[in-house]
C-alpha positions in Angstrom: -41.1 -9.5 -3.7 -40.1 -10.4 -0.1 -37.6 -8.2 1.7 -34.7 -10.6 2.3 -32.0 -9.9 4.8 -28.4 -9.9 3.5 -27.8 -13.3 5.1 -30.9 -14.8 3.4 -29.7 -13.4 0.0 -26.2 -14.8 0.6 -27.7 -18.2 1.5 -30.0 -18.2 -1.5 -27.1 -17.1 -3.8 -25.0 -20.1 -2.8 -27.8 -22.5 -4.0 -27.6 -22.9 -7.8 -31.4 -23.2 -8.1 -32.0 -19.8 -6.4 -28.8 -18.0 -7.3 -30.2 -15.7 -10.0 -33.3 -14.8 -8.0 -31.1 -14.0 -5.0 -28.9 -11.8 -7.1 -32.0 -10.0 -8.5 -33.1 -9.4 -4.9 -29.7 -8.0 -4.0 -29.8 -5.6 -7.0 -33.3 -4.4 -6.0 -32.2 -3.9 -2.4 -29.1 -1.9 -3.2 -29.3 -0.5 -6.7 -30.6 2.9 -5.9 -28.3 3.6 -3.0 -25.3 2.5 -5.0 -26.4 4.5 -8.0 -26.5 7.7 -6.0 -23.2 7.0 -4.3 -21.6 6.6 -7.7 -23.4 9.5 -9.2 -22.2 11.9 -6.5 -18.6 10.8 -7.3 -18.7 10.9 -11.1 -21.5 13.4 -11.8 -23.1 12.2 -15.0 -25.9 9.8 -15.3 -24.3 7.9 -18.2 -21.0 7.3 -16.4 -22.9 6.3 -13.2 -25.0 3.7 -15.0 -21.9 2.3 -16.7 -20.0 2.1 -13.4 -23.0 0.6 -11.6 -23.1 -2.2 -14.3 -19.4 -2.8 -13.7 -20.1 -3.0 -10.0 -22.8 -5.6 -10.4 -20.5 -7.7 -12.7 -17.8 -7.6 -10.0 -20.4 -8.5 -7.3 -21.7 -11.4 -9.4 -18.2 -12.7 -10.0 -17.1 -12.3 -6.3 -20.2 -13.0 -4.2 -19.6 -16.7 -4.0 -16.2 -16.0 -2.4 -17.5 -13.3 -0.1 -16.2 -14.3 3.4 -18.6 -12.2 5.4 -15.7 -10.5 7.3 -17.6 -7.3 6.8 -21.3 -6.5 6.1 -22.5 -7.1 2.6 -23.5 -3.4 2.4 -19.9 -2.4 3.3 -18.4 -4.8 0.7 -20.8 -3.4 -2.0 -19.8 0.2 -1.2 -16.1 -0.7 -1.3 -16.5 -2.2 -4.8 -18.5 0.8 -6.0 -16.0 3.3 -4.5 -13.1 1.5 -6.0 -14.8 1.4 -9.4 -15.4 5.2 -9.2 -11.8 6.0 -8.1 -10.4 3.8 -10.9 -12.8 5.6 -13.4 -11.7 9.1 -12.2 -8.1 8.1 -12.4 -8.6 6.8 -16.0 -10.4 10.1 -16.9 -7.4 12.0 -15.5 -4.9 9.9 -17.5 -7.0 10.1 -20.7 -7.3 13.9 -20.5 -3.6 14.3 -19.4 -4.8 17.4 -17.5 -3.7 18.6 -14.1 -6.0 17.5 -11.3 -7.6 20.9 -11.0 -8.5 20.9 -14.7 -10.2 17.4 -14.4 -12.2 18.7 -11.4 -13.2 21.7 -13.4 -14.3 19.3 -16.1 -16.6 17.6 -13.6 -17.9 21.0 -12.6 -18.6 21.8 -16.3 -20.5 18.5 -16.6 -22.6 19.4 -13.6 -23.4 22.9 -15.0 -24.3 21.3 -18.4 -27.1 19.3 -16.7 -30.4 20.5 -18.1 -31.8 20.6 -14.6 -28.9 22.8 -13.3 -30.0 26.0 -11.5 -27.1 27.7 -9.7 -29.7 29.5 -7.4 -30.9 26.3 -5.8 -29.1 25.1 -2.7 -28.9 21.5 -3.9 -27.0 22.6 -7.0 -24.7 24.9 -4.9 -24.0 22.0 -2.6 -23.1 19.8 -5.6 -20.8 22.5 -7.0 -19.2 22.9 -3.5 -18.6 19.1 -3.4 -17.0 19.1 -6.8 -14.4 21.6 -5.4 -13.2 19.1 -2.8 -10.2 16.9 -3.3 -11.1 13.4 -4.3 -10.8 11.7 -0.9 -12.7 14.4 0.9 -15.4 14.2 -1.7 -15.8 10.5 -1.1 -15.8 10.8 2.7 -18.2 13.7 2.6 -20.6 11.8 0.3 -20.6 8.6 2.4 -21.1 10.5 5.7 -23.5 13.3 4.6 -25.7 11.5 2.0 -25.4 7.9 3.0 -25.1 8.6 6.7 -22.5 5.9 6.9 -20.9 5.5 10.4 -17.2 6.1 10.5 -16.5 2.5 11.6 -18.2 1.2 8.4 -16.5 3.9 6.3 -13.2 2.8 7.7 -13.8 -0.7 6.3 -15.0 0.7 2.9 -12.0 3.1 2.4 -9.4 1.1 4.4 -8.6 4.3 6.4 -8.6 5.0 10.2 -11.7 6.5 11.7 -9.6 9.5 13.0 -8.4 10.3 9.5 -12.0 10.0 8.2 -13.3 12.3 10.8 -10.6 14.9 10.0 -11.3 14.6 6.3 -15.1 15.0 6.9 -14.4 18.0 9.1 -12.2 19.7 6.5 -14.6 18.9 3.7 -17.6 20.3 5.7 -15.6 23.6 6.4 -14.7 24.0 2.7 -18.3 23.4 1.7 -19.5 25.9 4.3 -17.1 28.5 3.0 -18.1 27.8 -0.6 -21.8 28.2 0.2 -21.2 31.4 2.1 -19.1 32.9 -0.7 -21.5 32.0 -3.5 
């Protein structure tokens, strides 16, 4: 498979004869990054897979109308982030639990993972991230794991760069305190 640029994929998608191949190339290019972005937000593999499928359906339905006002990567992350936030909101409503109970539910799911080892730093980091408020969790994940620049994050989350920097700073401090205390 050739490595196509986003622009080449978009051009090929707009031609009916190459539309499906272009979409397949788009999935191959971004599937893993989007999966891990979603997984860090919703914790479980099953929920992540379901949400990723929803993302690809929304992308397929909207790609022809994509106006290229932002980078394709940014647009994909915005769709994935919105899918996750909607899912988390639905989970909260379904459970009719206070927010802290829902977050504890995500923590319980994390601890139930057969690979979970509370002594390993990567698991401690995941537990620390689950303690963060929703917005800080998203900002921290995009910056720390995806190394997304604040300017691009601002487009994904529709928030000012200053607010994102503050959110990331507060999240990093909370995580640092959690890791030192545990």
